[in-house]
N, C-alpha and C positions, 0 to 999 in steps of 0.2 A: 485487159480490163483494168481500169485505174482503181486502186484500193480506196475504200471510203475514207474521208478525212476524219482523223481522231483528234479530239480537243480534250484538254484536261478540265477538271472541275474549276480550277483557279481561272482558266481562260473564259470559261463560261460565266462565272460570277463577275469577273471584271468587265466583260462585254455587257453583260446585263446591267450592271451598275452604270456603266457610261450611257447606255441607251436610256435608262430610268432618268439619270440626271439631265440628259439632253431633252428628252420627250415626255417626261412624267411617267408615273406608274401604270398609266393606261397603255403604254407601248405594247404592241402585240408580240407574241411568241415568234410570228413569222419574221418580223423585223429583226429580233434578237438572233434567230436562227440563220437569217440571211447574212448577218454581220460575221457570223462564225463559219459559214459555208456548210452548215448541216441543216437538217430538217427539224421542224417544231417537234415531231414525234420523237426524234433523238434526244431532245432536251427533256421531254416527259419521261424518258426512260431513266434519266438520271435524277430528275426532280419531278415528283409525282403530280405536281400541279403548278400553274403559274404562281399562285400564292406562295407556295413553298420556295420557289426559285427567287421570287422578289424578296422575301424574308431572308433568305440565305445570302443574297446579293448586298442587301443593306446592313446586314449584321456586322459590326466592327470587328476587325481581325483580332485574334487572341494575342498574337505576336505584335504588339503595338510598335510602330516604326521608331518612336523616340525612346523606347525603353533601353535599347541596346546602348545608346549614347549614355544614358544615366547610369546603367549598370557597370559601364566601363570606367566610371569615375568615382571620386574626383581625381583629376591628374595633377600634374605639377604646374599647369597653366594657371594664370590669374583667375581667382574665383569668379570675378565679374565676367571674364571671357567665357568661362565654362557655362555659367548660367545664361548668358546671352545666347550660346549656341543651342542649349537645351530649350530655352523659351522659343527660339526660332522654330525648331522642329515641332514643338508642342503647338505653337500657333497655327502651323499649316495643317497639323492633324485635326485640330478643333474645327477648322474651316470645313473640312471634309465631313467630320462627324455631324456638325450642325445641319449640313445639307442632307445627309443620310436621314437623320431623325425627322427633319421636316417632311421629306417624302414618305417616310414611315407612317407619320400621323395622317398625312393626306390620303394615304392608302387605306386607312382605317385599321392599321395594325397597332397594337399596343406595345410601346416601347418597354414597358415593365415586363411583358412576356418575353421579349427578346433578351433582357438583362438577366431573367431567371434561368436562361438556357445556359449560362456560364457556371463553372463550379465556383468561381469568385467573380462577382460583377466587375466589369472593367474600371468603373470610377474608383472603386475600392483598391483595385490593383495599382492604378495610377498613384493614388495617395500613398500606398505603402511603398512603392518603388521610390517615389520622390522623397518621402520621409527618411528612408534608409540612406539615400545619397546624402541628405543634410546631416544625418547622424555621423556618417563616415567623415564628412567635411569637418564636423565639430571635433572629432577624434584627432584630426590632423591640425587642428587650430585655425582653420580657414574661417569658420564661422563660430559664433558663440553657442553653447548648448542651450536647449530650450524645448518647447513643445513643437517639434517639427512636423507633426501631423497637421497641425494648424497652419504652419508655414506652407506645407505642400498645398493644402487646400486654398490657401490665399493666392498662390502663383497659378494654380488651375483656374480659379475664378477670374483672375485678372486677364487670363488669356482666352477663356471660353466666352466671357460676356462680349467683348468687342466682335468676335467671330459671329455670335448670335445676333447682335445689333447690326452688323455689316450685312448679314443675310437678310434681315428684315427691311433695312433702309436703302440698300444698295451702295452704301458707302460707309467708310469707317466713321465712327461717331466723333473722333478727335481729329485725326490726320491720316492722310493717305500714305504717308511716309512710315512704312511698317517697321523698318529698322530703328528709326527714331522712337517710336512707341515702345518697342521692345526694350530699348535702351533705358527709357524712362521708368519702366516697370522694374527692371533689374536693379537700377540705381536705387530706387526707393526701398526695394526688399533688402539689398546689401547694407543700406544705411542702418537698419535696425538689427542686422545680423552680424556685424563686425564684432570680433571678440572683445574689442575695447568699448563697444556700445554699452550704455547703462540700461539695463532692463527697466521697464516702466514702473514695476513695483519696488525698485531700489532708488527712485529719484528722491533725492533729499529735498527738504522743504526749502522754498525760495527765501533768500535772506530778507529780513525785514527791512522796510523802507525806512530811511532816516527820519526820525521824529521831527516834526516841525517845532520850532521853539517859538514862543511868543515874545 
């Protein structure tokens, strides 16, 4: 007699997420179970209701994929190259997160309830991790010192907004060339972060125009 198939919680959650993103939150437990080769009752033994399963599947992972790249740096590579790699991974992550939260709202589940289930809400973790990267980069002279929490929030916003608009419109709001868009964002950010850049509050008054003589 064949042994019953065993699946891990991670496999269940990933398959559930794939089914939800493909068919919507109304997808049946039977469909999800069929993909996994188990019964719907087997799913309910792990997750007590479909609502609990959907909530767990849409919940962003605590171990954010791009965090490892940030925590490992900065490296000796050019700072523009490092930020471009980070921005690329963050951009892909936000595309996924936007889709999850869109389905979450459509399902009638409150995203705030989800965020409250973490010891530290993921957006605050993202800001902290990025801020610490910029702090380390400043210590190495790669960027100038400053309010790096705001810098982190600016980078996150610049990457999250296009993902949100693309999900709404079906196309990128500026250009479908993702790499070109990322390069433009990084170039603008680096322009104000270079160690030799003049902070806005240190800008000297513009020289007076030559007086006209009569």
